[in-house]
C-alpha positions as CSV (number, residue, x, y, z in Angstrom):
1,M,124.2,94.4,137.7
2,A,121.7,92.6,139.9
3,R,121.1,95.8,141.9
4,L,119.8,97.4,138.7
5,L,117.2,94.7,138.1
6,S,114.9,95.6,140.9
7,R,111.3,94.4,141.1
8,S,110.0,97.9,140.4
9,L,112.0,98.1,137.2
10,Y,110.6,94.8,135.9
11,L,107.1,96.3,136.5
12,W,108.0,99.0,134.0
13,C,109.7,96.8,131.4
14,P,108.1,94.1,129.3
15,P,110.4,91.0,128.9
16,W,111.3,91.8,125.3
17,M,112.8,95.2,126.2
18,G,116.4,95.8,127.1
19,L,118.3,98.2,129.4
20,T,120.2,101.1,127.8
21,P,122.6,103.3,129.9
22,L,121.3,106.9,129.8
23,N,124.8,108.3,129.2
24,S,125.3,106.2,126.1
25,R,124.7,107.8,122.7
26,S,121.4,106.4,121.6
27,M,121.4,108.4,118.4
28,S,123.1,105.8,116.3
29,S,120.7,103.0,117.3
30,L,117.6,105.2,116.8
31,E,118.9,106.5,113.5
32,K,119.6,103.1,112.2
33,R,116.1,102.0,113.0
34,A,114.6,105.2,111.4
35,R,116.5,104.4,108.2
36,A,115.5,100.8,108.4
37,V,111.8,101.9,108.6
38,F,112.2,104.1,105.5
39,S,113.9,101.3,103.6
40,A,111.0,99.1,104.4
41,V,108.6,101.7,103.1
42,V,110.4,102.0,99.7
43,E,110.6,98.2,99.4
44,G,106.9,97.8,100.2
45,V,105.8,100.1,97.4
46,Q,108.1,98.9,94.7
47,P,106.4,98.6,91.3
48,D,106.9,94.8,91.0
49,I,105.6,94.2,94.5
50,V,102.4,96.3,94.2
51,V,101.7,94.9,90.7
52,R,102.0,91.3,92.0
53,K,99.4,92.2,94.7
54,G,97.1,93.8,92.2
55,L,97.2,91.1,89.5
56,E,96.4,87.6,90.6
57,R,96.8,85.0,87.9
58,H,95.0,81.6,88.1
59,G,95.4,79.9,84.8
60,N,93.5,81.9,82.3
61,K,91.7,83.8,85.0
62,L,92.9,87.2,86.1
63,L,91.8,88.7,89.4
64,V,91.9,92.5,89.7
65,G,90.3,94.3,92.5
66,G,88.1,91.4,93.5
67,Q,86.8,90.9,89.9
68,S,87.7,88.1,87.5
69,F,88.5,88.4,83.9
70,T,89.2,85.8,81.2
71,L,92.5,85.8,79.4
72,S,92.4,84.6,75.8
73,N,95.2,86.3,73.9
74,N,93.1,89.4,74.2
75,L,95.2,91.7,76.5
76,Y,96.7,95.1,75.7
77,V,98.7,97.3,78.0
78,V,99.2,101.1,78.1
79,G,100.8,103.2,80.9
80,F,102.1,106.6,81.8
81,G,104.1,107.8,84.8
82,K,107.4,107.8,86.5
83,A,107.0,104.3,88.0
84,V,105.2,102.8,85.0
85,L,108.3,101.1,83.4
86,G,108.7,98.8,86.5
87,M,105.0,98.2,86.6
88,A,104.9,97.2,83.0
89,A,107.9,94.8,83.3
90,E,106.2,92.9,86.2
91,A,102.8,92.9,84.4
92,E,104.4,91.3,81.4
93,R,106.0,88.7,83.5
94,I,102.6,87.8,84.9
95,V,100.3,87.9,81.8
96,G,102.8,88.2,78.9
97,D,101.6,85.0,77.3
98,H,98.2,86.6,76.6
99,L,99.6,90.1,75.7
100,I,99.1,91.3,72.2
101,K,100.6,94.8,72.3
102,G,101.4,97.7,74.6
103,V,102.7,101.2,74.8
104,V,104.0,103.0,77.8
105,S,105.0,106.7,78.1
106,V,107.8,107.3,80.6
107,P,110.2,110.1,81.6
108,H,113.0,111.1,79.3
109,G,116.2,109.1,80.0
110,I,114.7,106.8,82.6
111,Q,115.8,103.6,80.9
112,N,119.5,104.6,81.1
113,T,119.0,105.9,84.6
114,L,117.5,102.7,85.8
115,Q,120.3,100.7,84.1
116,S,123.0,102.8,85.7
117,H,121.3,102.4,89.2
118,G,121.3,98.6,88.9
119,K,117.5,98.4,88.5
120,E,117.4,96.0,85.6
121,K,114.4,94.3,87.1
122,M,112.4,97.4,86.2
123,L,113.3,97.2,82.5
124,L,111.5,95.4,79.8
125,E,113.0,92.4,78.1
126,N,114.5,92.9,74.6
127,N,111.7,90.8,73.1
128,S,108.9,92.7,74.9
129,K,105.6,93.3,73.2
130,I,105.4,96.7,75.0
131,T,106.9,99.7,73.2
132,V,108.6,102.2,75.5
133,M,108.4,105.9,74.6
134,E,110.3,108.6,76.5
135,G,109.3,112.2,76.9
136,A,108.3,115.0,79.2
137,K,111.8,116.3,79.7
138,H,112.0,118.2,83.0
139,N,108.6,116.9,83.9
140,L,106.9,119.1,81.4
141,P,104.6,118.0,78.5
142,D,106.5,118.1,75.2
143,A,106.3,116.9,71.6
144,D,107.7,113.5,72.5
145,A,105.1,113.0,75.2
146,Q,102.4,114.1,72.9
147,K,103.5,111.6,70.3
148,S,103.4,108.9,73.0
149,A,99.9,110.0,73.9
150,E,98.8,109.8,70.3
151,C,100.1,106.2,70.0
152,I,98.2,105.3,73.2
153,R,95.1,106.8,71.8
154,E,95.4,104.9,68.5
155,L,95.9,101.6,70.3
156,T,92.9,102.0,72.7
157,S,90.6,103.4,70.0
158,A,91.0,100.1,68.0
159,L,89.9,97.8,70.8
160,T,86.7,95.7,70.7
161,E,84.3,94.3,73.3
162,K,86.4,91.1,73.4
163,D,89.6,92.9,74.5
164,L,91.0,93.6,77.9
165,L,93.0,96.8,78.4
166,L,95.4,97.0,81.4
167,V,96.2,100.7,82.2
168,L,99.2,101.4,84.4
169,I,99.2,104.8,86.1
170,S,101.7,106.5,88.5
171,G,102.7,110.0,89.5
172,G,103.9,112.2,86.6
173,G,101.4,110.6,84.3
174,S,99.7,113.9,83.5
175,A,102.8,115.4,81.8
176,L,103.4,112.1,80.0
177,L,99.9,112.0,78.4
178,P,99.3,115.4,76.8
179,A,96.5,115.2,74.2
180,P,95.1,118.7,73.6
181,A,91.7,118.6,72.0
182,P,91.9,119.8,68.3
183,P,92.3,122.3,66.9
184,M,94.2,123.5,70.0
185,S,98.0,123.0,70.1
186,L,100.0,121.7,73.0
187,Q,101.7,125.1,73.4
188,E,98.3,126.9,73.5
189,K,97.0,124.6,76.2
190,Q,100.2,125.1,78.3
191,D,99.9,128.9,77.9
192,V,96.3,128.9,79.1
193,T,97.1,126.9,82.2
194,R,100.2,128.9,82.9
195,H,98.2,132.2,82.8
196,L,95.6,130.7,85.0
197,A,98.2,129.6,87.6
198,A,99.8,133.1,87.5
199,A,96.4,134.7,88.1
200,G,96.0,132.7,91.3
201,A,93.8,129.8,90.2
202,T,93.5,126.8,92.6
203,I,94.8,123.3,91.8
204,Q,91.2,122.2,91.5
205,E,90.4,124.9,89.0
206,L,93.6,124.1,87.0
207,N,92.6,120.5,86.8
208,T,89.1,121.3,85.7
209,V,90.5,123.3,82.8
210,R,93.1,120.7,81.9
211,R,90.4,117.9,81.7
212,A,88.1,120.0,79.6
213,L,90.8,120.8,77.1
214,S,92.2,117.2,76.8
215,L,91.2,114.2,74.7
216,L,92.5,111.7,77.2
217,K,92.3,113.3,80.7
218,G,89.0,113.3,82.7
219,G,88.0,109.8,81.5
220,G,89.0,110.4,77.9
221,L,91.1,107.3,77.7
222,A,88.3,105.1,79.0
223,R,86.0,106.6,76.3
224,C,88.5,105.7,73.6
225,A,88.8,102.2,74.8
226,Y,85.1,101.5,75.0
227,P,83.7,98.8,74.6
228,A,86.8,97.0,75.8
229,Q,87.1,96.2,79.5
230,V,89.5,98.6,81.2
231,M,91.5,97.6,84.3
232,A,93.6,100.5,85.8
233,L,96.3,99.8,88.4
234,I,97.2,103.1,90.1
235,L,100.2,104.0,92.1
236,S,99.0,107.2,93.9
237,D,101.2,110.3,94.5
238,V,98.3,112.5,95.6
239,I,97.0,113.1,99.1
240,G,93.8,111.1,99.7
241,D,94.2,109.1,96.5
242,P,91.5,111.0,94.5
243,L,91.2,109.1,91.3
244,D,90.2,112.1,89.2
245,L,93.4,113.9,90.2
246,I,96.0,111.2,89.8
247,A,97.5,111.8,86.3
248,S,94.3,114.0,85.8
249,G,92.0,110.9,85.8
250,P,92.2,109.4,82.3
251,T,90.1,106.4,83.4
252,V,87.8,108.3,85.7
253,R,84.5,109.8,84.6
254,S,84.4,113.6,84.4
255,E,81.3,115.7,84.7
256,T,83.0,118.9,83.7
257,R,80.8,121.1,81.4
258,P,81.9,124.0,79.2
259,E,80.0,126.6,81.3
260,E,82.1,125.6,84.4
261,V,85.3,126.2,82.5
262,W,84.1,129.5,81.2
263,A,83.2,130.6,84.7
264,I,86.8,129.9,85.8
265,F,88.2,132.0,82.9
266,E,85.8,134.8,83.6
267,R,86.7,134.7,87.3
268,Y,90.3,135.5,86.5
269,K,89.4,137.9,83.6
270,L,91.0,135.7,80.9
271,S,88.0,135.0,78.7
272,D,88.8,137.7,76.2
273,S,92.4,136.8,75.8
274,L,91.8,133.0,75.0
275,P,93.1,131.7,71.7
276,S,90.4,131.0,69.1
277,S,91.2,127.3,69.2
278,V,90.4,127.1,72.9
279,K,87.1,128.9,72.4
280,E,86.3,126.4,69.7
281,V,86.9,123.5,72.0
282,L,84.7,125.0,74.7
283,S,82.0,125.8,72.2
284,K,81.2,122.2,71.8
285,T,78.1,121.5,73.9
286,G,77.7,118.9,76.6
287,P,80.3,116.7,78.3
288,R,82.3,114.4,76.1
289,W,81.1,111.4,78.1
290,V,77.7,111.7,76.4
291,Q,79.3,110.7,73.1
292,K,79.5,107.1,74.3
293,Q,76.7,106.2,76.7
294,P,78.3,107.4,80.0
295,Q,77.0,104.6,82.3
296,E,78.0,101.9,79.9
297,V,81.5,103.3,79.7
298,K,81.7,103.6,83.4
299,D,80.6,99.9,83.8
300,H,83.5,98.9,81.6
301,V,86.2,100.5,83.9
302,L,87.8,99.2,87.1
303,N,90.1,101.5,88.9
304,V,92.3,100.0,91.7
305,V,94.8,101.8,93.8
306,I,97.7,99.3,94.4
307,G,100.2,101.7,96.0
308,S,99.7,104.8,98.1
309,N,101.1,106.7,101.1
310,T,98.7,104.8,103.3
311,I,100.1,101.5,102.2
312,A,103.6,102.8,102.7
313,L,102.8,103.8,106.3
314,E,101.4,100.3,106.9
315,C,104.7,98.8,105.7
316,A,106.5,101.3,108.0
317,S,104.4,100.2,110.9
318,R,105.1,96.5,110.5
319,K,108.9,97.2,110.3
320,A,108.8,99.4,113.4
321,S,107.1,96.6,115.3
322,E,109.8,94.1,114.1
323,L,112.5,96.6,115.4
324,G,110.9,96.7,118.9
325,L,109.2,100.0,118.5
326,R,105.6,100.9,119.2
327,P,104.2,102.3,115.9
328,V,101.6,105.0,115.8
329,I,100.3,106.2,112.4
330,L,99.3,109.9,112.6
331,S,98.1,110.6,109.0
332,P,99.0,110.1,105.3
333,G,97.7,113.6,104.5
334,V,100.3,116.0,105.9
335,C,100.5,119.1,103.8
336,G,100.9,122.9,104.3
337,D,104.1,124.9,104.9
338,V,107.0,123.0,106.3
339,R,107.4,125.5,109.1
340,S,103.9,124.7,110.5
341,V,104.6,120.9,110.0
342,A,107.9,121.2,111.9
343,T,106.2,123.1,114.7
344,L,103.6,120.3,115.0
345,Y,106.2,117.6,115.2
346,G,108.0,119.6,117.9
347,L,104.9,119.9,119.9
348,L,104.1,116.2,119.6
349,A,107.7,115.4,120.7
350,C,107.2,117.7,123.7
351,F,103.9,116.1,124.5
352,A,105.3,112.6,124.4
353,C,108.6,113.2,126.2
354,S,107.9,116.0,128.8
355,P,108.5,114.9,132.4
356,G,105.6,114.0,134.7
357,K,102.8,111.6,134.5
358,E,100.5,114.0,132.6
359,P,101.6,116.2,129.6
360,P,100.6,119.9,130.0
361,S,97.1,120.5,128.7
362,E,98.2,123.6,126.8
363,L,100.3,121.4,124.5
364,A,97.2,119.5,123.4
365,S,95.4,122.7,122.6
366,Q,98.3,124.0,120.5
367,I,98.5,120.7,118.6
368,L,94.8,120.7,117.8
369,Q,95.0,124.4,116.6
370,L,97.7,123.5,114.2
371,G,95.8,120.6,112.7
372,P,93.9,122.5,109.9
373,E,97.1,124.2,108.8
374,V,98.9,120.9,108.1
375,G,95.9,118.8,106.8
376,I,95.5,116.6,109.8
377,E,92.0,116.0,111.2
378,S,91.4,116.7,114.9
379,W,90.3,113.1,115.4
380,D,93.7,111.8,114.2
381,L,95.5,114.2,116.5
382,C,93.4,113.3,119.5
383,R,93.8,109.6,118.7
384,T,97.6,110.0,118.5
385,M,97.8,112.0,121.7
386,N,95.7,109.4,123.5
387,V,98.0,106.6,122.4
388,L,101.1,108.6,123.4
389,E,99.6,109.4,126.8
390,H,98.6,105.8,127.3
391,E,102.1,104.6,126.5
392,R,103.5,107.0,129.0
393,K,101.3,105.6,131.8
394,E,101.9,102.0,130.8
395,G,105.6,102.5,130.6
396,W,106.4,101.2,127.2
397,G,109.6,101.9,125.4
398,A,110.4,103.9,122.3
399,T,107.5,105.0,120.1
400,C,107.6,105.3,116.3
401,L,105.4,108.1,115.1
402,L,104.6,107.8,111.4
403,A,103.1,110.2,108.9
404,G,103.2,111.1,105.2
405,G,102.0,113.5,102.6
406,E,103.6,116.4,100.7
407,P,104.3,119.6,102.6
408,T,105.4,122.7,100.7
409,V,108.3,125.1,101.0
410,Q,108.1,128.9,100.6
411,L,111.1,129.8,98.4
412,T,113.0,132.8,99.7
413,G,116.5,132.0,98.4
414,K,118.4,130.3,95.7
415,G,120.0,127.4,97.6
416,S,119.9,123.7,97.0
417,G,117.5,121.4,98.8
418,G,114.0,120.0,98.9
419,R,111.0,119.9,101.2
420,N,112.2,116.8,103.1
421,Q,115.6,118.2,103.9
422,E,114.2,121.5,104.9
423,L,111.6,119.8,107.1
424,A,114.3,117.7,108.8
425,L,116.3,120.8,109.4
426,R,113.4,122.7,111.0
427,V,112.3,119.7,113.1
428,G,115.9,119.4,114.3
429,L,115.6,123.0,115.6
430,E,112.4,122.0,117.4
431,L,114.0,118.9,118.9
432,S,116.9,121.0,120.1
433,S,114.6,123.1,122.4
434,P,115.4,122.7,126.1
435,K,111.8,121.8,126.6
436,I,112.3,118.6,124.6
437,R,116.0,117.4,124.5
438,S,114.6,113.9,124.7
439,G,116.9,112.0,122.3
440,A,114.1,111.9,119.7
441,V,115.1,111.3,116.1
442,F,113.3,112.5,113.0
443,L,113.5,111.4,109.4
444,S,111.8,112.9,106.4
445,G,112.3,111.2,103.0
446,G,110.8,111.2,99.5
447,T,109.8,107.7,98.4
448,D,111.1,108.4,94.9
449,G,114.6,108.8,96.2
450,Q,114.9,112.4,95.2
451,D,114.3,115.6,97.2
452,G,114.2,118.6,95.0
453,P,117.1,118.9,92.5
454,T,119.5,116.9,94.7
455,D,120.8,113.4,95.0
456,A,119.3,113.0,98.5
457,A,115.8,111.8,99.4
458,G,115.8,113.7,102.7
459,A,117.6,113.7,106.0
460,V,117.7,112.5,109.6
461,T,118.0,114.8,112.5
462,D,117.8,115.0,116.3
463,G,118.1,117.4,119.3
464,E,121.9,117.6,118.9
465,L,121.6,119.5,115.7
466,I,122.3,123.0,117.0
467,D,125.3,122.0,119.0
468,E,126.7,119.9,116.1
469,A,126.2,122.8,113.7
470,K,127.8,125.3,116.0
471,T,130.8,123.0,116.6
472,Q,131.3,122.8,112.8
473,G,130.7,126.5,112.1
474,L,127.5,126.1,110.1
475,D,124.7,128.7,110.0
476,I,121.3,127.1,110.3
477,D,119.3,130.3,110.0
478,G,121.2,131.4,106.9
479,S,120.7,128.0,105.3
480,L,116.9,128.2,105.9
481,K,116.6,131.7,104.6
482,N,118.5,130.6,101.4
483,N,116.6,127.3,101.1
484,D,120.0,125.7,101.2
485,S,119.3,122.6,103.3
486,F,121.2,120.2,101.0
487,T,124.4,122.2,101.3
488,F,123.9,122.4,105.1
489,F,123.4,118.6,105.6
490,S,126.2,117.8,103.1
491,R,128.7,119.8,105.3
492,L,127.3,118.6,108.6
493,S,129.4,115.7,109.9
494,E,130.4,114.9,106.3
495,G,126.9,114.4,105.1
496,R,126.1,111.4,107.4
497,R,122.7,112.7,108.2
498,L,121.6,112.8,104.5
499,L,119.2,110.1,103.3
500,M,120.7,108.7,100.0
501,P,118.8,105.6,98.8
502,G,119.3,106.5,95.1
503,L,116.6,106.2,92.5
504,T,113.8,104.0,93.9
505,G,111.6,103.6,90.8
506,T,108.5,104.3,92.8
507,N,106.7,107.4,94.3
508,V,104.0,107.6,96.9
509,M,105.0,111.1,98.2
510,D,106.9,111.6,101.4
511,V,107.2,109.6,104.7
512,H,108.0,111.1,108.1
513,V,109.4,108.9,110.9
514,M,109.9,110.3,114.4
515,L,111.3,108.0,117.1
516,L,110.4,109.0,120.6
517,P,112.2,107.5,123.5
518,P,110.4,106.9,126.8
519,P,109.8,110.0,128.9
520,P,112.1,110.9,131.8
521,T,109.7,109.4,134.3
522,L,110.9,105.9,133.3
523,L,114.5,106.5,134.3
524,T,115.9,104.4,137.1
525,P,118.1,106.1,139.9
526,D,121.1,104.4,138.4
527,G,120.7,106.2,135.0
528,F,119.2,103.4,133.1
529,V,116.1,103.8,130.9
530,C,113.5,101.1,130.2
531,G,113.5,100.6,126.5
532,N,115.1,99.1,123.5
533,N,116.9,102.2,122.2
């Protein structure tokens, strides 16, 4: 063994790194660490953890977002979203002695689901002062969700200047807070937005229309609560954390005017076919914010993002460091088609792991060209490549490349799967390229524990994917054409590559983890690699 520990090898390896035989299968070690990083992400954005960080209690003083509020049996709570039940349970544990009343709108069946998954900590106590109302079956606004929204509106409308209103918001909140402006019905509002979407309207245009036709979206909830002090704790599931888009911004001032909405309808030639009730709502002049001194309302609202993809990636980075990996955060804003995203990760793996002291310059150009397609700024790509190149020259061990966001899948088949499993499958193909074959491992997982209509959150893959699939008689191309990634991974090696954390009770979009071993230049003549992989 002594002959392996030459002086030159010590120059490559920091003292905390080990020696791993090249011919040993490193997949199991890297895969375990990739899964451990994902677990740390989910744990770091659990509702109770983020609420505890967002609500600091010191006697009768409550600190939220750097501001102090006085508790005097004057607190009310409302909430809406998929993760709100766990948020409400922790909030009541912190400030329940000053809580008067609360209402939360949560997905249909979530209480039974949390119970069956052993998530009792996310459930309210039997003597809770917060009423739980379930609705929005299949994540669509319905009569139950509308009833919940009306109860929330009644509670907030009765508040005074002495009251504090704690608003809990998470992903899915828009469907759980439907309050169409009268005389419009919920069905009429849904029909209008559905026709707009079918005509090709952008998400920004759809959100503009939704806010204009709602009593509570676009700052409507804050208007109802005025003059009470509003404190909103937000668990973001939108890229960039735009407050006006998360749950359609019920506590965020909206400047939308009727003429802007009319222009959208006219652009898609829908003006003449609008129901009379919609026309009546839009005929009211001026933004609704004018009804209650807009600046005064705004001054009584504090919005604080307590959980997001950025925070999740910070948790992932800390865990990667603990595991002996060098973390590099690429971006929390990955979007676009999964095919382009997979190509980018393949290029980055090739850039990091190709032999030689310098990566080919054409790789950097290809990476930068893909940036706009996948929502990543050139600056972030350049920064990441600089770090990867520096690590190559310095001779560090395995790198943990981290990113997040919400890519999209173009549906061409009727199979079972989700964007994370399809992305993992496509990245596996990239890593199987002879140009890479580096032993890199890739994980893609949804932080809510569900990837499409499946029981998986995502999957883990590597450069052995093609050989493994061929050995087991599985058709990768056919699975991709049919969007059948879940069936593929379920059959591949008895499903061991699937990511199955179960319901997590939180949601800050997806997280991507790619573990990159040292480039071949760091191998010793005896077949050992400097690294902890």
